[in-house]
C-alpha positions as CSV (number, residue, x, y, z in Angstrom):
1,M,-0.1,0.0,0.1
2,P,1.3,3.3,-0.8
3,T,2.3,5.4,1.8
4,P,1.1,8.8,2.5
5,G,3.4,11.6,0.6
6,S,4.7,8.6,-1.8
7,P,4.7,9.3,-5.6
8,A,1.6,6.8,-6.2
9,T,-0.3,8.7,-3.4
10,L,0.6,12.2,-4.8
11,A,-0.5,11.2,-8.1
12,R,-3.9,10.0,-6.9
13,R,-4.2,12.9,-5.1
14,T,-3.4,15.3,-7.9
15,Q,-5.8,13.5,-10.3
16,S,-8.5,13.9,-7.6
17,L,-8.2,17.4,-7.2
18,A,-8.0,18.1,-11.0
19,E,-11.3,16.7,-11.3
20,V,-12.5,19.3,-8.8
21,V,-11.2,22.0,-11.1
22,V,-12.7,20.3,-14.2
23,D,-16.2,20.2,-12.5
24,Y,-15.9,23.8,-11.5
25,V,-15.2,24.9,-15.0
26,K,-18.0,22.4,-16.3
27,Q,-20.7,23.9,-13.8
28,R,-19.9,27.6,-14.9
29,I,-20.1,26.7,-18.6
30,A,-23.3,24.7,-17.8
31,T,-24.8,28.0,-15.5
32,G,-23.9,30.2,-18.4
33,E,-21.1,32.0,-16.3
34,L,-18.7,31.0,-19.0
35,R,-20.0,31.2,-22.4
36,I,-18.7,30.1,-25.9
37,G,-15.5,32.1,-26.6
38,D,-15.1,33.3,-23.1
39,K,-11.6,33.3,-21.7
40,L,-11.1,31.0,-18.4
41,P,-9.7,32.5,-15.2
42,T,-6.0,32.2,-15.2
43,E,-4.1,29.7,-13.4
44,S,-3.3,32.0,-10.4
45,E,-7.1,32.8,-10.2
46,L,-8.0,29.1,-10.3
47,M,-5.2,28.2,-7.8
48,E,-6.7,31.0,-5.5
49,A,-10.3,30.3,-5.9
50,L,-9.9,26.5,-5.2
51,G,-7.0,26.4,-3.3
52,V,-5.0,24.1,-5.3
53,S,-1.7,23.9,-6.8
54,R,-0.3,25.1,-10.2
55,T,0.3,21.3,-11.1
56,V,-3.4,20.4,-10.3
57,V,-4.7,23.3,-12.7
58,R,-2.6,22.1,-15.4
59,E,-3.7,18.7,-15.1
60,A,-7.2,19.8,-15.0
61,T,-6.6,22.0,-18.1
62,S,-5.3,18.9,-20.1
63,R,-8.3,16.9,-19.1
64,L,-10.6,19.8,-20.4
65,Q,-8.9,19.9,-23.6
66,A,-9.0,16.2,-24.1
67,K,-12.8,16.8,-23.5
68,A,-13.0,19.3,-26.2
69,L,-14.4,21.9,-23.6
70,I,-11.6,24.4,-24.0
71,E,-8.9,25.3,-26.3
72,T,-5.5,26.9,-25.0
73,R,-3.9,29.5,-27.1
74,H,-0.2,29.9,-26.5
75,G,0.5,33.1,-24.4
76,I,-3.2,34.1,-24.3
77,G,-4.8,31.7,-22.3
78,S,-7.8,29.1,-22.8
79,F,-11.2,29.7,-23.8
80,V,-14.7,27.9,-24.0
81,L,-15.2,25.9,-27.1
82,P,-18.5,25.2,-29.0
83,P,-20.5,22.0,-27.6
84,R,-19.3,19.1,-30.1
85,Q,-22.0,17.8,-32.2
86,D,-23.1,14.1,-31.7
87,N,-21.0,12.4,-34.3
88,T,-20.5,9.2,-32.2
89,I,-18.4,6.6,-34.0
90,H,-19.2,3.4,-32.3
91,L,-15.5,1.9,-32.0
92,G,-16.2,-0.7,-29.3
93,A,-14.1,-1.2,-26.2
94,A,-10.5,-2.2,-26.1
95,S,-10.6,-4.7,-23.0
96,T,-8.5,-7.4,-24.1
97,L,-4.8,-7.5,-25.4
98,H,-6.1,-8.3,-28.8
99,D,-8.4,-5.3,-28.7
100,I,-5.7,-2.9,-27.9
101,L,-3.5,-4.2,-30.4
102,A,-6.1,-3.9,-33.0
103,M,-6.9,-0.2,-31.7
104,L,-2.9,0.4,-32.3
105,E,-3.3,-0.9,-35.7
106,L,-6.2,1.6,-36.3
107,R,-4.2,4.5,-34.8
108,V,-1.2,3.6,-37.4
109,A,-3.5,4.3,-40.0
110,L,-5.0,7.4,-38.8
111,E,-1.9,9.0,-36.9
112,T,0.6,8.5,-39.6
113,E,-1.4,10.5,-41.9
114,C,-2.1,13.1,-39.2
115,A,1.6,13.6,-38.6
116,G,2.3,14.3,-42.3
117,L,-0.8,16.6,-42.6
118,A,0.7,18.3,-39.4
119,A,4.0,18.8,-41.0
120,Q,2.5,20.4,-44.0
121,R,-0.3,22.6,-42.0
122,A,1.0,23.3,-38.3
123,T,0.9,27.1,-37.3
124,P,3.7,28.4,-34.8
125,E,0.7,28.1,-32.0
126,N,0.4,24.6,-32.7
127,L,4.1,24.1,-32.4
128,A,4.1,25.7,-29.3
129,T,1.2,23.7,-28.0
130,L,2.7,20.4,-28.9
131,Q,6.0,21.6,-27.1
132,Q,3.8,22.3,-23.9
133,A,2.6,18.6,-24.4
134,L,6.0,17.1,-24.6
135,D,7.3,19.2,-21.2
136,A,4.1,18.1,-19.6
137,I,4.8,14.4,-20.3
138,E,8.2,14.7,-18.7
139,A,7.1,16.9,-16.0
140,D,4.4,14.3,-15.0
141,Q,7.1,11.5,-15.3
142,A,9.5,13.6,-13.2
143,A,6.9,13.8,-10.5
144,G,6.0,10.2,-10.5
145,R,2.5,11.1,-11.7
146,D,0.7,9.2,-14.4
147,S,1.5,10.9,-17.7
148,A,-1.3,9.2,-19.8
149,A,-3.4,12.4,-20.1
150,S,-0.4,14.8,-21.3
151,D,0.3,11.9,-23.7
152,L,-3.1,11.9,-24.9
153,R,-3.0,15.7,-25.2
154,F,0.2,15.3,-27.3
155,H,-1.6,13.2,-29.7
156,L,-4.5,15.1,-30.1
157,T,-2.6,18.2,-30.3
158,I,-1.0,16.6,-33.7
159,A,-4.5,15.9,-35.0
160,R,-5.6,19.4,-34.3
161,A,-2.5,20.8,-36.3
162,T,-3.9,19.2,-39.3
163,G,-6.8,21.5,-39.6
164,N,-9.3,18.5,-40.1
165,Q,-11.5,18.3,-37.3
166,H,-12.6,14.8,-38.2
167,F,-9.3,13.6,-37.3
168,V,-9.7,15.2,-33.8
169,T,-13.3,13.7,-33.3
170,V,-12.2,10.2,-34.0
171,L,-9.1,10.1,-32.0
172,D,-11.0,11.9,-29.1
173,Q,-13.7,9.2,-29.1
174,L,-10.9,6.7,-28.9
175,G,-10.1,8.5,-25.7
176,K,-7.8,6.5,-23.3
177,T,-7.7,3.5,-25.7
178,L,-5.1,5.8,-27.3
179,I,-2.7,5.3,-24.3
180,P,-2.3,1.5,-24.1
181,R,-1.0,1.5,-20.5
182,S,-4.0,3.2,-19.4
183,R,-6.1,-0.1,-20.4
184,I,-4.0,-2.9,-19.2
185,D,-3.6,-4.9,-16.3
186,A,-1.7,-3.3,-13.1
187,S,0.8,-6.6,-13.4
188,Q,1.7,-5.2,-17.0
189,V,2.5,-1.3,-16.1
190,G,5.9,-1.9,-14.6
191,Y,7.7,-2.5,-17.6
192,L,6.1,0.2,-19.8
193,N,6.8,2.9,-16.8
194,S,10.2,1.7,-16.6
195,Q,12.8,4.4,-17.3
196,E,14.1,2.7,-20.2
197,S,10.6,2.4,-21.7
198,R,9.9,6.1,-20.6
199,T,13.1,7.3,-22.3
200,T,12.3,5.7,-25.5
201,V,8.9,6.7,-25.7
202,N,10.2,10.4,-25.1
203,R,12.9,10.1,-27.8
204,E,10.1,8.8,-30.3
205,H,7.7,11.7,-29.4
206,H,10.7,14.4,-30.0
207,S,11.2,12.8,-33.6
208,I,7.8,13.3,-34.2
209,F,7.8,16.9,-33.1
210,E,11.1,17.6,-34.7
211,A,9.9,16.3,-38.1
212,I,6.5,18.2,-37.8
213,S,8.5,21.4,-36.9
214,R,11.1,20.9,-39.8
215,K,7.8,20.7,-42.1
216,E,8.9,17.1,-43.4
217,P,5.8,15.3,-44.0
218,E,7.5,12.1,-44.9
219,A,9.8,12.2,-41.9
220,A,6.8,13.0,-39.6
221,R,4.8,9.9,-41.1
222,A,7.7,7.6,-40.6
223,A,8.6,8.7,-37.0
224,M,4.8,8.2,-36.0
225,R,4.8,5.1,-37.6
226,M,7.7,3.9,-36.0
227,H,6.5,5.0,-32.6
228,L,2.9,3.2,-32.8
229,S,4.6,0.0,-34.2
230,N,7.0,0.2,-31.4
231,S,4.2,0.9,-29.0
232,R,2.7,-2.4,-30.2
233,E,5.9,-4.4,-29.5
234,R,6.2,-2.7,-25.7
235,L,2.9,-3.7,-25.1
236,R,3.3,-7.5,-26.4
237,R,6.7,-7.5,-24.1
238,A,4.9,-6.1,-21.0
239,H,2.4,-8.9,-21.5
240,D,5.1,-11.6,-21.9
241,L,7.0,-10.3,-18.8
242,A,3.8,-10.2,-16.8
243,A,2.5,-13.6,-17.7
244,P,3.7,-16.3,-20.1
245,A,1.8,-15.7,-23.2
246,T,-0.9,-18.4,-24.1
247,P,-3.2,-18.8,-27.2
248,E,-6.2,-17.4,-24.9
249,A,-4.2,-14.6,-23.9
250,F,-4.4,-13.0,-27.3
251,T,-8.1,-13.4,-28.0
């Protein structure tokens, strides 16, 4: 059992407090206090109003972005987005290893092209937001927090940089299935959260970012394809290390 003050305990507390901030913002939107296009209170204002840390506010901001409730403009602030239309695409639940590997195959098809289009269309603002997402992943890891939310933000930011909302809609509806470690058994998480694995994933993320920044579509596609292919292999390895593979384990 994690002890008070341990990274695991602090991560859970941060995530719990982040939901308080998310609910606060959602309630203000629901009551009309914040309308479409309105700017959210600043980080400092939210910290003071709710008595939480800057880390908690940033985690909440990432969650609100992932839910497409707000968008953040670099150097300006966060703004309320219009409600999403109900364009639900029923993709099914990824509850087994086979399902998650199949979902990664779908991601290769979608996100490889996302990366190529982002390299052609990304604005300086998109690139700044993408850099912030990279920084958030590494900050979460350094603090012992779950980086799944910031990882999701990185991939959704690339989709937004394409300028094609349909990519964003599909990837957003995939939700946490985008990040396999958030969907697998706890016994498999150790390998995926190892320093070696995290370092490799971060290096792959930076390769994608650099290719997009250089406006090299084919390099961006190749970097994303390699990242997602490697993610499949890391997931297989995590499964094999947790328990010897059997035919049933992959169905």
